[in-house]
mmJSON file of the N, C-alpha and C atoms, coordinates in Angstrom:
{"data_MODEL":{"atom_site":{
"group_PDB":["ATOM","ATOM","ATOM","ATOM","ATOM","ATOM","ATOM","ATOM","ATOM","ATOM","ATOM","ATOM","ATOM","ATOM","ATOM","ATOM","ATOM","ATOM","ATOM","ATOM","ATOM","ATOM","ATOM","ATOM","ATOM","ATOM","ATOM","ATOM","ATOM","ATOM","ATOM","ATOM","ATOM","ATOM","ATOM","ATOM","ATOM","ATOM","ATOM","ATOM","ATOM","ATOM","ATOM","ATOM","ATOM","ATOM","ATOM","ATOM","ATOM","ATOM","ATOM","ATOM","ATOM","ATOM","ATOM","ATOM","ATOM","ATOM","ATOM","ATOM","ATOM","ATOM","ATOM","ATOM","ATOM","ATOM","ATOM","ATOM","ATOM","ATOM","ATOM","ATOM","ATOM","ATOM","ATOM","ATOM","ATOM","ATOM","ATOM","ATOM","ATOM","ATOM","ATOM","ATOM","ATOM","ATOM","ATOM","ATOM","ATOM","ATOM","ATOM","ATOM","ATOM","ATOM","ATOM","ATOM","ATOM","ATOM","ATOM","ATOM","ATOM","ATOM","ATOM","ATOM","ATOM","ATOM","ATOM","ATOM","ATOM","ATOM","ATOM","ATOM","ATOM","ATOM","ATOM","ATOM","ATOM","ATOM","ATOM","ATOM","ATOM","ATOM","ATOM","ATOM","ATOM","ATOM","ATOM","ATOM","ATOM","ATOM","ATOM","ATOM","ATOM","ATOM","ATOM","ATOM","ATOM","ATOM","ATOM","ATOM","ATOM","ATOM","ATOM","ATOM","ATOM","ATOM","ATOM","ATOM","ATOM","ATOM","ATOM","ATOM","ATOM","ATOM","ATOM","ATOM","ATOM","ATOM","ATOM","ATOM","ATOM","ATOM","ATOM","ATOM","ATOM","ATOM","ATOM","ATOM","ATOM","ATOM","ATOM","ATOM","ATOM","ATOM","ATOM","ATOM","ATOM","ATOM","ATOM","ATOM","ATOM","ATOM","ATOM","ATOM","ATOM","ATOM","ATOM","ATOM","ATOM","ATOM","ATOM","ATOM","ATOM","ATOM","ATOM","ATOM","ATOM","ATOM","ATOM","ATOM","ATOM","ATOM","ATOM","ATOM","ATOM","ATOM","ATOM","ATOM","ATOM","ATOM","ATOM","ATOM","ATOM","ATOM","ATOM","ATOM","ATOM","ATOM","ATOM","ATOM","ATOM","ATOM","ATOM","ATOM","ATOM","ATOM","ATOM","ATOM","ATOM","ATOM","ATOM"],
"id":[1,2,3,4,5,6,7,8,9,10,11,12,13,14,15,16,17,18,19,20,21,22,23,24,25,26,27,28,29,30,31,32,33,34,35,36,37,38,39,40,41,42,43,44,45,46,47,48,49,50,51,52,53,54,55,56,57,58,59,60,61,62,63,64,65,66,67,68,69,70,71,72,73,74,75,76,77,78,79,80,81,82,83,84,85,86,87,88,89,90,91,92,93,94,95,96,97,98,99,100,101,102,103,104,105,106,107,108,109,110,111,112,113,114,115,116,117,118,119,120,121,122,123,124,125,126,127,128,129,130,131,132,133,134,135,136,137,138,139,140,141,142,143,144,145,146,147,148,149,150,151,152,153,154,155,156,157,158,159,160,161,162,163,164,165,166,167,168,169,170,171,172,173,174,175,176,177,178,179,180,181,182,183,184,185,186,187,188,189,190,191,192,193,194,195,196,197,198,199,200,201,202,203,204,205,206,207,208,209,210,211,212,213,214,215,216,217,218,219,220,221,222,223,224,225,226,227,228,229,230,231],
"type_symbol":["N","C","C","N","C","C","N","C","C","N","C","C","N","C","C","N","C","C","N","C","C","N","C","C","N","C","C","N","C","C","N","C","C","N","C","C","N","C","C","N","C","C","N","C","C","N","C","C","N","C","C","N","C","C","N","C","C","N","C","C","N","C","C","N","C","C","N","C","C","N","C","C","N","C","C","N","C","C","N","C","C","N","C","C","N","C","C","N","C","C","N","C","C","N","C","C","N","C","C","N","C","C","N","C","C","N","C","C","N","C","C","N","C","C","N","C","C","N","C","C","N","C","C","N","C","C","N","C","C","N","C","C","N","C","C","N","C","C","N","C","C","N","C","C","N","C","C","N","C","C","N","C","C","N","C","C","N","C","C","N","C","C","N","C","C","N","C","C","N","C","C","N","C","C","N","C","C","N","C","C","N","C","C","N","C","C","N","C","C","N","C","C","N","C","C","N","C","C","N","C","C","N","C","C","N","C","C","N","C","C","N","C","C","N","C","C","N","C","C","N","C","C","N","C","C","N","C","C","N","C","C"],
"label_atom_id":["N","CA","C","N","CA","C","N","CA","C","N","CA","C","N","CA","C","N","CA","C","N","CA","C","N","CA","C","N","CA","C","N","CA","C","N","CA","C","N","CA","C","N","CA","C","N","CA","C","N","CA","C","N","CA","C","N","CA","C","N","CA","C","N","CA","C","N","CA","C","N","CA","C","N","CA","C","N","CA","C","N","CA","C","N","CA","C","N","CA","C","N","CA","C","N","CA","C","N","CA","C","N","CA","C","N","CA","C","N","CA","C","N","CA","C","N","CA","C","N","CA","C","N","CA","C","N","CA","C","N","CA","C","N","CA","C","N","CA","C","N","CA","C","N","CA","C","N","CA","C","N","CA","C","N","CA","C","N","CA","C","N","CA","C","N","CA","C","N","CA","C","N","CA","C","N","CA","C","N","CA","C","N","CA","C","N","CA","C","N","CA","C","N","CA","C","N","CA","C","N","CA","C","N","CA","C","N","CA","C","N","CA","C","N","CA","C","N","CA","C","N","CA","C","N","CA","C","N","CA","C","N","CA","C","N","CA","C","N","CA","C","N","CA","C","N","CA","C","N","CA","C","N","CA","C","N","CA","C","N","CA","C","N","CA","C","N","CA","C"],
"label_alt_id":[null,null,null,null,null,null,null,null,null,null,null,null,null,null,null,null,null,null,null,null,null,null,null,null,null,null,null,null,null,null,null,null,null,null,null,null,null,null,null,null,null,null,null,null,null,null,null,null,null,null,null,null,null,null,null,null,null,null,null,null,null,null,null,null,null,null,null,null,null,null,null,null,null,null,null,null,null,null,null,null,null,null,null,null,null,null,null,null,null,null,null,null,null,null,null,null,null,null,null,null,null,null,null,null,null,null,null,null,null,null,null,null,null,null,null,null,null,null,null,null,null,null,null,null,null,null,null,null,null,null,null,null,null,null,null,null,null,null,null,null,null,null,null,null,null,null,null,null,null,null,null,null,null,null,null,null,null,null,null,null,null,null,null,null,null,null,null,null,null,null,null,null,null,null,null,null,null,null,null,null,null,null,null,null,null,null,null,null,null,null,null,null,null,null,null,null,null,null,null,null,null,null,null,null,null,null,null,null,null,null,null,null,null,null,null,null,null,null,null,null,null,null,null,null,null,null,null,null,null,null,null],
"label_comp_id":["MET","MET","MET","THR","THR","THR","ASP","ASP","ASP","PRO","PRO","PRO","LEU","LEU","LEU","PHE","PHE","PHE","ALA","ALA","ALA","PRO","PRO","PRO","ILE","ILE","ILE","LYS","LYS","LYS","ILE","ILE","ILE","ASN","ASN","ASN","GLN","GLN","GLN","LEU","LEU","LEU","SER","SER","SER","ILE","ILE","ILE","PRO","PRO","PRO","ASN","ASN","ASN","ARG","ARG","ARG","ILE","ILE","ILE","TYR","TYR","TYR","MET","MET","MET","PRO","PRO","PRO","PRO","PRO","PRO","MET","MET","MET","HIS","HIS","HIS","LEU","LEU","LEU","GLY","GLY","GLY","MET","MET","MET","ALA","ALA","ALA","GLN","GLN","GLN","ALA","ALA","ALA","PHE","PHE","PHE","GLU","GLU","GLU","VAL","VAL","VAL","THR","THR","THR","ASP","ASP","ASP","GLN","GLN","GLN","ILE","ILE","ILE","VAL","VAL","VAL","GLU","GLU","GLU","PHE","PHE","PHE","TYR","TYR","TYR","ALA","ALA","ALA","ARG","ARG","ARG","ARG","ARG","ARG","ALA","ALA","ALA","LYS","LYS","LYS","GLY","GLY","GLY","GLY","GLY","GLY","PRO","PRO","PRO","GLY","GLY","GLY","MET","MET","MET","ILE","ILE","ILE","CYS","CYS","CYS","VAL","VAL","VAL","GLY","GLY","GLY","TYR","TYR","TYR","ALA","ALA","ALA","THR","THR","THR","VAL","VAL","VAL","ASP","ASP","ASP","GLU","GLU","GLU","LEU","LEU","LEU","SER","SER","SER","GLY","GLY","GLY","ASN","ASN","ASN","THR","THR","THR","ARG","ARG","ARG","ASN","ASN","ASN","ILE","ILE","ILE","GLY","GLY","GLY","ALA","ALA","ALA","HIS","HIS","HIS","ASP","ASP","ASP","ASP","ASP","ASP","LYS","LYS","LYS"],
"label_asym_id":["A","A","A","A","A","A","A","A","A","A","A","A","A","A","A","A","A","A","A","A","A","A","A","A","A","A","A","A","A","A","A","A","A","A","A","A","A","A","A","A","A","A","A","A","A","A","A","A","A","A","A","A","A","A","A","A","A","A","A","A","A","A","A","A","A","A","A","A","A","A","A","A","A","A","A","A","A","A","A","A","A","A","A","A","A","A","A","A","A","A","A","A","A","A","A","A","A","A","A","A","A","A","A","A","A","A","A","A","A","A","A","A","A","A","A","A","A","A","A","A","A","A","A","A","A","A","A","A","A","A","A","A","A","A","A","A","A","A","A","A","A","A","A","A","A","A","A","A","A","A","A","A","A","A","A","A","A","A","A","A","A","A","A","A","A","A","A","A","A","A","A","A","A","A","A","A","A","A","A","A","A","A","A","A","A","A","A","A","A","A","A","A","A","A","A","A","A","A","A","A","A","A","A","A","A","A","A","A","A","A","A","A","A","A","A","A","A","A","A","A","A","A","A","A","A","A","A","A","A","A","A"],
"label_entity_id":["1","1","1","1","1","1","1","1","1","1","1","1","1","1","1","1","1","1","1","1","1","1","1","1","1","1","1","1","1","1","1","1","1","1","1","1","1","1","1","1","1","1","1","1","1","1","1","1","1","1","1","1","1","1","1","1","1","1","1","1","1","1","1","1","1","1","1","1","1","1","1","1","1","1","1","1","1","1","1","1","1","1","1","1","1","1","1","1","1","1","1","1","1","1","1","1","1","1","1","1","1","1","1","1","1","1","1","1","1","1","1","1","1","1","1","1","1","1","1","1","1","1","1","1","1","1","1","1","1","1","1","1","1","1","1","1","1","1","1","1","1","1","1","1","1","1","1","1","1","1","1","1","1","1","1","1","1","1","1","1","1","1","1","1","1","1","1","1","1","1","1","1","1","1","1","1","1","1","1","1","1","1","1","1","1","1","1","1","1","1","1","1","1","1","1","1","1","1","1","1","1","1","1","1","1","1","1","1","1","1","1","1","1","1","1","1","1","1","1","1","1","1","1","1","1","1","1","1","1","1","1"],
"label_seq_id":[1,1,1,2,2,2,3,3,3,4,4,4,5,5,5,6,6,6,7,7,7,8,8,8,9,9,9,10,10,10,11,11,11,12,12,12,13,13,13,14,14,14,15,15,15,16,16,16,17,17,17,18,18,18,19,19,19,20,20,20,21,21,21,22,22,22,23,23,23,24,24,24,25,25,25,26,26,26,27,27,27,28,28,28,29,29,29,30,30,30,31,31,31,32,32,32,33,33,33,34,34,34,35,35,35,36,36,36,37,37,37,38,38,38,39,39,39,40,40,40,41,41,41,42,42,42,43,43,43,44,44,44,45,45,45,46,46,46,47,47,47,48,48,48,49,49,49,50,50,50,51,51,51,52,52,52,53,53,53,54,54,54,55,55,55,56,56,56,57,57,57,58,58,58,59,59,59,60,60,60,61,61,61,62,62,62,63,63,63,64,64,64,65,65,65,66,66,66,67,67,67,68,68,68,69,69,69,70,70,70,71,71,71,72,72,72,73,73,73,74,74,74,75,75,75,76,76,76,77,77,77],
"pdbx_PDB_ins_code":[null,null,null,null,null,null,null,null,null,null,null,null,null,null,null,null,null,null,null,null,null,null,null,null,null,null,null,null,null,null,null,null,null,null,null,null,null,null,null,null,null,null,null,null,null,null,null,null,null,null,null,null,null,null,null,null,null,null,null,null,null,null,null,null,null,null,null,null,null,null,null,null,null,null,null,null,null,null,null,null,null,null,null,null,null,null,null,null,null,null,null,null,null,null,null,null,null,null,null,null,null,null,null,null,null,null,null,null,null,null,null,null,null,null,null,null,null,null,null,null,null,null,null,null,null,null,null,null,null,null,null,null,null,null,null,null,null,null,null,null,null,null,null,null,null,null,null,null,null,null,null,null,null,null,null,null,null,null,null,null,null,null,null,null,null,null,null,null,null,null,null,null,null,null,null,null,null,null,null,null,null,null,null,null,null,null,null,null,null,null,null,null,null,null,null,null,null,null,null,null,null,null,null,null,null,null,null,null,null,null,null,null,null,null,null,null,null,null,null,null,null,null,null,null,null,null,null,null,null,null,null],
"Cartn_x":[0.746,0.09,1.043,0.792,1.226,0.54,2.149,1.166,0.421,-0.947,-1.918,-1.102,-0.285,0.278,0.748,1.091,2.087,1.695,0.244,-0.924,-1.178,-1.658,-1.579,-3.786,-3.582,-5.159,-5.58,-6.915,-7.857,-8.695,-8.367,-9.427,-10.186,-11.727,-12.251,-11.1,-10.714,-9.745,-8.342,-8.032,-6.38,-5.702,-5.047,-4.368,-2.75,-3.505,-1.846,-0.988,0.416,0.855,1.056,0.961,1.166,0.389,-0.326,-0.956,-0.386,1.045,2.02,1.399,1.011,0.803,1.59,2.117,2.941,1.842,1.486,0.714,1.631,0.574,1.239,1.533,2.842,3.43,4.036,3.828,4.384,6.047,6.607,8.101,8.95,8.484,8.809,9.821,9.917,11.107,10.759,9.789,9.355,10.149,10.34,10.845,9.96,9.459,8.385,7.085,6.317,5.271,6.05,7.028,7.338,8.251,7.909,8.673,9.922,10.957,12.513,13.055,14.419,14.945,14.75,15.098,15.133,13.743,12.889,11.188,11.226,11.537,11.826,12.727,13.606,14.744,14.091,13.283,12.884,11.751,10.777,9.743,10.175,11.251,11.829,12.66,13.097,13.905,12.458,11.606,10.761,10.23,10.062,8.984,10.105,11.337,11.889,11.98,11.415,11.696,10.368,9.401,8.508,6.802,6.642,5.362,4.463,3.137,1.867,1.501,1.783,0.879,1.641,1.867,2.226,1.454,1.396,0.382,0.984,1.534,2.296,1.777,1.825,1.839,1.139,1.019,0.333,0.609,-0.443,-0.694,-1.378,-0.657,-1.484,-3.072,-3.598,-4.705,-4.95,-4.117,-3.991,-2.423,-1.961,-1.052,-1.169,-2.063,-2.567,-2.622,-2.484,-2.61,-1.252,-0.945,0.8,1.473,2.607,4.088,4.54,5.545,6.358,6.661,7.263,7.648,6.976,5.542,4.504,4.615,4.147,3.95,2.69,3.167,1.725,0.929,-0.358,-1.473,-2.305,-1.56,-2.858,-2.367,-1.062,-0.785,0.159,0.155,0.147,1.862,2.487,4.255,4.682],
"Cartn_y":[-1.287,0.171,1.353,2.087,3.533,4.403,5.455,6.288,7.152,8.101,8.355,10.089,10.574,11.461,11.772,11.03,10.934,10.879,10.167,10.387,11.621,11.801,13.119,13.245,14.12,14.755,15.666,15.545,16.643,17.666,18.749,19.215,20.331,19.696,21.105,20.2,21.453,21.267,21.582,21.523,21.766,20.085,19.677,18.431,18.503,18.386,18.582,17.214,17.206,15.672,15.081,15.804,14.607,15.58,15.258,16.276,16.534,17.21,17.909,19.553,20.05,21.496,22.565,23.479,24.19,25.591,25.409,26.918,28.005,29.021,30.422,30.937,31.664,32.655,33.786,34.54,35.786,36.024,36.533,35.912,37.207,38.836,39.728,40.283,39.565,39.586,40.746,41.111,42.151,43.479,44.562,45.76,47.222,47.829,48.778,47.782,46.409,45.868,45.544,45.643,44.533,43.388,42.349,41.07,41.558,40.664,40.847,39.44,39.462,38.564,37.272,37.643,36.584,36.095,36.366,35.784,35.108,35.583,34.581,32.863,33.665,32.383,31.264,31.982,31.321,29.851,30.723,29.651,28.956,29.399,28.453,27.233,27.706,26.251,25.264,25.737,25.256,24.283,24.993,24.419,23.394,23.414,22.288,21.189,21.068,19.879,19.473,19.754,19.089,18.624,20.335,19.99,20.664,19.488,20.031,21.234,21.697,23.245,23.803,25.483,26.362,27.278,27.908,29.265,30.165,31.56,32.681,33.869,33.97,34.33,35.6,36.321,37.266,38.496,39.06,40.262,41.603,42.713,43.818,44.227,44.765,45.201,46.548,47.133,48.64,49.261,50.522,50.301,51.064,50.71,50.883,49.774,48.672,47.254,46.567,46.383,45.108,46.159,46.065,46.849,46.656,48.024,47.468,46.285,45.592,44.019,43.392,43.561,42.586,42.683,41.464,41.495,42.512,43.567,43.772,43.906,43.409,43.244,44.315,45.67,46.602,47.631,47.3,47.609,46.821,46.982,45.978,46.284,47.023,47.496,46.074],
"Cartn_z":[0.116,0.468,-0.127,-0.765,-1.086,-0.016,0.425,1.562,0.612,0.743,0.177,0.506,1.222,1.405,-0.493,-0.431,-2.018,-3.01,-3.107,-4.107,-4.887,-6.096,-6.53,-6.265,-6.427,-6.155,-6.744,-7.3,-8.045,-7.442,-7.475,-6.306,-7.832,-8.481,-9.566,-10.748,-11.285,-12.673,-12.044,-10.871,-10.39,-10.149,-10.768,-10.385,-9.515,-8.074,-7.575,-7.425,-7.512,-7.579,-6.711,-5.171,-3.78,-2.887,-1.871,-1.068,-0.025,-0.133,0.795,0.918,1.972,1.553,2.606,2.087,2.857,3.294,4.396,4.965,4.739,5.084,4.967,6.286,5.88,7.374,6.793,7.635,7.55,7.56,6.652,6.504,7.222,7.106,7.368,6.514,5.329,4.283,2.999,2.895,1.819,2.223,0.913,1.24,0.923,1.611,1.224,0.266,1.118,0.51,-0.459,-1.195,-2.336,-2.514,-3.062,-3.129,-3.404,-2.643,-2.671,-3.323,-3.86,-3.799,-3.171,-1.734,-0.566,-0.814,-0.885,-1.119,-1.569,-2.411,-4.557,-3.78,-3.471,-3.285,-1.967,-0.865,-0.014,-0.416,-1.388,-2.169,-3.295,-3.694,-4.864,-3.94,-3.316,-2.328,-1.461,-1.687,-0.933,-1.821,-3.061,-4.08,-4.797,-4.753,-5.067,-3.706,-2.857,-2.142,-1.71,-3.39,-3.321,-2.815,-2.335,-1.959,-2.963,-2.639,-3.886,-3.989,-2.775,-2.922,-1.942,-2.154,-1.512,-1.397,-0.209,0.262,0.428,-0.199,-0.043,1.564,2.118,3.717,3.009,4.46,4.862,3.649,3.403,2.253,2.435,2.477,2.545,1.6,2.148,1.18,0.853,1.637,1.789,2.307,2.273,3.297,4.611,5.092,6.458,6.786,6.398,6.93,7.187,8.471,8.135,8.088,7.832,7.536,6.265,5.857,4.816,4.554,5.229,5.148,5.029,4.992,4.451,2.829,1.702,0.702,0.581,-0.753,-0.791,-1.834,-1.663,-2.787,-3.257,-2.482,-3.166,-4.105,-4.754,-5.358,-7.154,-8.169,-8.976,-8.934,-8.286,-8.611,-7.813],
"occupancy":[1.0,1.0,1.0,1.0,1.0,1.0,1.0,1.0,1.0,1.0,1.0,1.0,1.0,1.0,1.0,1.0,1.0,1.0,1.0,1.0,1.0,1.0,1.0,1.0,1.0,1.0,1.0,1.0,1.0,1.0,1.0,1.0,1.0,1.0,1.0,1.0,1.0,1.0,1.0,1.0,1.0,1.0,1.0,1.0,1.0,1.0,1.0,1.0,1.0,1.0,1.0,1.0,1.0,1.0,1.0,1.0,1.0,1.0,1.0,1.0,1.0,1.0,1.0,1.0,1.0,1.0,1.0,1.0,1.0,1.0,1.0,1.0,1.0,1.0,1.0,1.0,1.0,1.0,1.0,1.0,1.0,1.0,1.0,1.0,1.0,1.0,1.0,1.0,1.0,1.0,1.0,1.0,1.0,1.0,1.0,1.0,1.0,1.0,1.0,1.0,1.0,1.0,1.0,1.0,1.0,1.0,1.0,1.0,1.0,1.0,1.0,1.0,1.0,1.0,1.0,1.0,1.0,1.0,1.0,1.0,1.0,1.0,1.0,1.0,1.0,1.0,1.0,1.0,1.0,1.0,1.0,1.0,1.0,1.0,1.0,1.0,1.0,1.0,1.0,1.0,1.0,1.0,1.0,1.0,1.0,1.0,1.0,1.0,1.0,1.0,1.0,1.0,1.0,1.0,1.0,1.0,1.0,1.0,1.0,1.0,1.0,1.0,1.0,1.0,1.0,1.0,1.0,1.0,1.0,1.0,1.0,1.0,1.0,1.0,1.0,1.0,1.0,1.0,1.0,1.0,1.0,1.0,1.0,1.0,1.0,1.0,1.0,1.0,1.0,1.0,1.0,1.0,1.0,1.0,1.0,1.0,1.0,1.0,1.0,1.0,1.0,1.0,1.0,1.0,1.0,1.0,1.0,1.0,1.0,1.0,1.0,1.0,1.0,1.0,1.0,1.0,1.0,1.0,1.0,1.0,1.0,1.0,1.0,1.0,1.0,1.0,1.0,1.0,1.0,1.0,1.0],
"B_iso_or_equiv":[0.0,0.0,0.0,0.0,0.0,0.0,0.0,0.0,0.0,0.0,0.0,0.0,0.0,0.0,0.0,0.0,0.0,0.0,0.0,0.0,0.0,0.0,0.0,0.0,0.0,0.0,0.0,0.0,0.0,0.0,0.0,0.0,0.0,0.0,0.0,0.0,0.0,0.0,0.0,0.0,0.0,0.0,0.0,0.0,0.0,0.0,0.0,0.0,0.0,0.0,0.0,0.0,0.0,0.0,0.0,0.0,0.0,0.0,0.0,0.0,0.0,0.0,0.0,0.0,0.0,0.0,0.0,0.0,0.0,0.0,0.0,0.0,0.0,0.0,0.0,0.0,0.0,0.0,0.0,0.0,0.0,0.0,0.0,0.0,0.0,0.0,0.0,0.0,0.0,0.0,0.0,0.0,0.0,0.0,0.0,0.0,0.0,0.0,0.0,0.0,0.0,0.0,0.0,0.0,0.0,0.0,0.0,0.0,0.0,0.0,0.0,0.0,0.0,0.0,0.0,0.0,0.0,0.0,0.0,0.0,0.0,0.0,0.0,0.0,0.0,0.0,0.0,0.0,0.0,0.0,0.0,0.0,0.0,0.0,0.0,0.0,0.0,0.0,0.0,0.0,0.0,0.0,0.0,0.0,0.0,0.0,0.0,0.0,0.0,0.0,0.0,0.0,0.0,0.0,0.0,0.0,0.0,0.0,0.0,0.0,0.0,0.0,0.0,0.0,0.0,0.0,0.0,0.0,0.0,0.0,0.0,0.0,0.0,0.0,0.0,0.0,0.0,0.0,0.0,0.0,0.0,0.0,0.0,0.0,0.0,0.0,0.0,0.0,0.0,0.0,0.0,0.0,0.0,0.0,0.0,0.0,0.0,0.0,0.0,0.0,0.0,0.0,0.0,0.0,0.0,0.0,0.0,0.0,0.0,0.0,0.0,0.0,0.0,0.0,0.0,0.0,0.0,0.0,0.0,0.0,0.0,0.0,0.0,0.0,0.0,0.0,0.0,0.0,0.0,0.0,0.0],
"pdbx_formal_charge":[null,null,null,null,null,null,null,null,null,null,null,null,null,null,null,null,null,null,null,null,null,null,null,null,null,null,null,null,null,null,null,null,null,null,null,null,null,null,null,null,null,null,null,null,null,null,null,null,null,null,null,null,null,null,null,null,null,null,null,null,null,null,null,null,null,null,null,null,null,null,null,null,null,null,null,null,null,null,null,null,null,null,null,null,null,null,null,null,null,null,null,null,null,null,null,null,null,null,null,null,null,null,null,null,null,null,null,null,null,null,null,null,null,null,null,null,null,null,null,null,null,null,null,null,null,null,null,null,null,null,null,null,null,null,null,null,null,null,null,null,null,null,null,null,null,null,null,null,null,null,null,null,null,null,null,null,null,null,null,null,null,null,null,null,null,null,null,null,null,null,null,null,null,null,null,null,null,null,null,null,null,null,null,null,null,null,null,null,null,null,null,null,null,null,null,null,null,null,null,null,null,null,null,null,null,null,null,null,null,null,null,null,null,null,null,null,null,null,null,null,null,null,null,null,null,null,null,null,null,null,null],
"auth_seq_id":[1,1,1,2,2,2,3,3,3,4,4,4,5,5,5,6,6,6,7,7,7,8,8,8,9,9,9,10,10,10,11,11,11,12,12,12,13,13,13,14,14,14,15,15,15,16,16,16,17,17,17,18,18,18,19,19,19,20,20,20,21,21,21,22,22,22,23,23,23,24,24,24,25,25,25,26,26,26,27,27,27,28,28,28,29,29,29,30,30,30,31,31,31,32,32,32,33,33,33,34,34,34,35,35,35,36,36,36,37,37,37,38,38,38,39,39,39,40,40,40,41,41,41,42,42,42,43,43,43,44,44,44,45,45,45,46,46,46,47,47,47,48,48,48,49,49,49,50,50,50,51,51,51,52,52,52,53,53,53,54,54,54,55,55,55,56,56,56,57,57,57,58,58,58,59,59,59,60,60,60,61,61,61,62,62,62,63,63,63,64,64,64,65,65,65,66,66,66,67,67,67,68,68,68,69,69,69,70,70,70,71,71,71,72,72,72,73,73,73,74,74,74,75,75,75,76,76,76,77,77,77],
"auth_comp_id":["MET","MET","MET","THR","THR","THR","ASP","ASP","ASP","PRO","PRO","PRO","LEU","LEU","LEU","PHE","PHE","PHE","ALA","ALA","ALA","PRO","PRO","PRO","ILE","ILE","ILE","LYS","LYS","LYS","ILE","ILE","ILE","ASN","ASN","ASN","GLN","GLN","GLN","LEU","LEU","LEU","SER","SER","SER","ILE","ILE","ILE","PRO","PRO","PRO","ASN","ASN","ASN","ARG","ARG","ARG","ILE","ILE","ILE","TYR","TYR","TYR","MET","MET","MET","PRO","PRO","PRO","PRO","PRO","PRO","MET","MET","MET","HIS","HIS","HIS","LEU","LEU","LEU","GLY","GLY","GLY","MET","MET","MET","ALA","ALA","ALA","GLN","GLN","GLN","ALA","ALA","ALA","PHE","PHE","PHE","GLU","GLU","GLU","VAL","VAL","VAL","THR","THR","THR","ASP","ASP","ASP","GLN","GLN","GLN","ILE","ILE","ILE","VAL","VAL","VAL","GLU","GLU","GLU","PHE","PHE","PHE","TYR","TYR","TYR","ALA","ALA","ALA","ARG","ARG","ARG","ARG","ARG","ARG","ALA","ALA","ALA","LYS","LYS","LYS","GLY","GLY","GLY","GLY","GLY","GLY","PRO","PRO","PRO","GLY","GLY","GLY","MET","MET","MET","ILE","ILE","ILE","CYS","CYS","CYS","VAL","VAL","VAL","GLY","GLY","GLY","TYR","TYR","TYR","ALA","ALA","ALA","THR","THR","THR","VAL","VAL","VAL","ASP","ASP","ASP","GLU","GLU","GLU","LEU","LEU","LEU","SER","SER","SER","GLY","GLY","GLY","ASN","ASN","ASN","THR","THR","THR","ARG","ARG","ARG","ASN","ASN","ASN","ILE","ILE","ILE","GLY","GLY","GLY","ALA","ALA","ALA","HIS","HIS","HIS","ASP","ASP","ASP","ASP","ASP","ASP","LYS","LYS","LYS"],
"auth_asym_id":["A","A","A","A","A","A","A","A","A","A","A","A","A","A","A","A","A","A","A","A","A","A","A","A","A","A","A","A","A","A","A","A","A","A","A","A","A","A","A","A","A","A","A","A","A","A","A","A","A","A","A","A","A","A","A","A","A","A","A","A","A","A","A","A","A","A","A","A","A","A","A","A","A","A","A","A","A","A","A","A","A","A","A","A","A","A","A","A","A","A","A","A","A","A","A","A","A","A","A","A","A","A","A","A","A","A","A","A","A","A","A","A","A","A","A","A","A","A","A","A","A","A","A","A","A","A","A","A","A","A","A","A","A","A","A","A","A","A","A","A","A","A","A","A","A","A","A","A","A","A","A","A","A","A","A","A","A","A","A","A","A","A","A","A","A","A","A","A","A","A","A","A","A","A","A","A","A","A","A","A","A","A","A","A","A","A","A","A","A","A","A","A","A","A","A","A","A","A","A","A","A","A","A","A","A","A","A","A","A","A","A","A","A","A","A","A","A","A","A","A","A","A","A","A","A","A","A","A","A","A","A"],
"auth_atom_id":["N","CA","C","N","CA","C","N","CA","C","N","CA","C","N","CA","C","N","CA","C","N","CA","C","N","CA","C","N","CA","C","N","CA","C","N","CA","C","N","CA","C","N","CA","C","N","CA","C","N","CA","C","N","CA","C","N","CA","C","N","CA","C","N","CA","C","N","CA","C","N","CA","C","N","CA","C","N","CA","C","N","CA","C","N","CA","C","N","CA","C","N","CA","C","N","CA","C","N","CA","C","N","CA","C","N","CA","C","N","CA","C","N","CA","C","N","CA","C","N","CA","C","N","CA","C","N","CA","C","N","CA","C","N","CA","C","N","CA","C","N","CA","C","N","CA","C","N","CA","C","N","CA","C","N","CA","C","N","CA","C","N","CA","C","N","CA","C","N","CA","C","N","CA","C","N","CA","C","N","CA","C","N","CA","C","N","CA","C","N","CA","C","N","CA","C","N","CA","C","N","CA","C","N","CA","C","N","CA","C","N","CA","C","N","CA","C","N","CA","C","N","CA","C","N","CA","C","N","CA","C","N","CA","C","N","CA","C","N","CA","C","N","CA","C","N","CA","C","N","CA","C","N","CA","C","N","CA","C","N","CA","C","N","CA","C","N","CA","C"],
"pdbx_PDB_model_num":[1,1,1,1,1,1,1,1,1,1,1,1,1,1,1,1,1,1,1,1,1,1,1,1,1,1,1,1,1,1,1,1,1,1,1,1,1,1,1,1,1,1,1,1,1,1,1,1,1,1,1,1,1,1,1,1,1,1,1,1,1,1,1,1,1,1,1,1,1,1,1,1,1,1,1,1,1,1,1,1,1,1,1,1,1,1,1,1,1,1,1,1,1,1,1,1,1,1,1,1,1,1,1,1,1,1,1,1,1,1,1,1,1,1,1,1,1,1,1,1,1,1,1,1,1,1,1,1,1,1,1,1,1,1,1,1,1,1,1,1,1,1,1,1,1,1,1,1,1,1,1,1,1,1,1,1,1,1,1,1,1,1,1,1,1,1,1,1,1,1,1,1,1,1,1,1,1,1,1,1,1,1,1,1,1,1,1,1,1,1,1,1,1,1,1,1,1,1,1,1,1,1,1,1,1,1,1,1,1,1,1,1,1,1,1,1,1,1,1,1,1,1,1,1,1,1,1,1,1,1,1]
}}}
């Protein structure tokens, strides 16, 4: 019997290679609400580890939410 953790799963139209999920966490690595090379490297290294799904952590909805070390979802830049 194979471990179901490593079995693929389909959620609606989304195919996920395994059932390993990395939950969101606040990293405090953004600069002025912008994604940095440090954040990109952090998620790239985890993606190579093999989770089927990764959820990015906290993102602000305006400049008053959180602080400048959060990813800003309130601005397209």
